[in-house]
C-alpha positions in Angstrom: 79.1 93.1 113.7 81.1 90.9 113.2 82.1 90.7 109.4 83.1 94.7 110.9 86.2 93.5 112.8 87.0 90.9 110.5 87.3 93.9 108.3 89.2 96.4 110.8 91.6 93.7 111.5 92.0 92.7 107.8 92.8 96.3 107.1 95.1 95.9 110.1 96.7 93.1 108.7 97.2 94.7 105.4 98.9 98.5 106.9 100.9 95.5 109.1 102.1 93.8 105.4 102.7 97.2 103.5 105.1 98.3 106.9 106.6 95.1 105.9 107.3 95.4 102.8 109.0 99.1 102.9 110.9 98.0 106.7 111.2 93.8 106.5 114.8 93.8 104.7 116.1 94.9 107.4 115.5 92.3 109.5 115.5 90.7 106.5 119.3 91.5 106.4 119.6 88.5 109.9 116.8 85.4 108.8 117.7 84.1 105.1 113.4 82.6 105.9 112.3 86.1 106.6 114.3 87.7 103.1 113.0 85.1 101.1 109.5 85.7 102.5 110.3 89.7 102.2 111.5 89.3 99.0 109.1 87.0 97.7 106.5 89.7 98.7 108.0 92.9 97.3 108.1 90.6 93.8 104.4 89.5 93.8 103.7 94.0 95.2 105.6 94.6 92.0 103.1 92.3 89.7 99.7 93.6 91.4 101.9 97.3 90.1 102.5 95.9 87.3 98.9 93.8 85.5 96.4 96.8 87.7 95.3 94.4 89.8 94.8 94.9 93.7 95.7 92.6 96.7 94.1 89.6 97.9 93.3 92.2 101.8 91.1 94.7 99.5 89.2 92.6 98.0 88.9 90.5 101.3 88.1 94.2 103.4 85.4 95.0 100.3 83.8 91.4 100.5 83.6 91.5 104.6 82.1 95.7 105.0 79.8 94.2 102.1 78.7 91.8 103.9 78.6 93.6 107.3 77.1 97.0 105.6 77.0 97.5 101.3 76.8 101.0 102.3 81.0 100.9 103.5 82.5 99.7 100.4 84.8 101.0 98.6 86.2 100.0 94.6 90.1 100.4 93.6 92.9 101.0 95.7 93.5 99.9 99.4 96.7 103.1 99.8 94.3 105.4 98.0 91.1 105.1 99.6 93.1 105.4 103.0 95.3 107.6 102.2 92.8 110.5 100.2 91.5 110.5 103.3 94.9 111.5 105.5 95.8 113.8 102.5 92.3 115.1 100.5 94.3 114.1 97.4 93.3 111.3 95.2 97.2 109.6 94.4 97.7 108.6 90.5 98.1 104.9 90.3 101.6 106.0 88.2 102.9 108.0 91.5 102.3 104.1 93.7 104.2 101.9 91.0 106.6 104.6 90.9 106.5 104.3 94.6 106.9 100.2 94.7 109.8 100.7 91.9 111.8 102.9 95.0 110.1 100.1 97.7 112.2 97.5 95.7 115.1 99.6 94.8 115.3 100.9 98.2 115.6 97.0 99.9 117.8 95.1 97.6 120.3 97.5 97.8 120.2 97.3 101.7 120.4 93.6 101.1 123.3 93.8 98.6 124.9 96.2 101.4 126.6 93.5 103.0 
């Protein structure tokens, strides 16, 4: 049960991280530290997309789920796994890369709009 709770907390943190990547520029305009952390996070998101890596939080969640119950683990992307459950279609890595690039462009626009 302990590993399941940790895996669920990891999913929540992962979700909040994604929300921060989408909306962090709004908060980052007011705080230099947040702006730096946000831009570093976006750069990391680009890097893992370019090299077709998975987020470390995805690996952590899968490991925790395997420790709790090996039948609950999944392979692949955190986003694809959970979004697929909501909309019942598979999202290609190309679409995720395009959304990541649009997200980065939007955030750069927000920062430069001062």
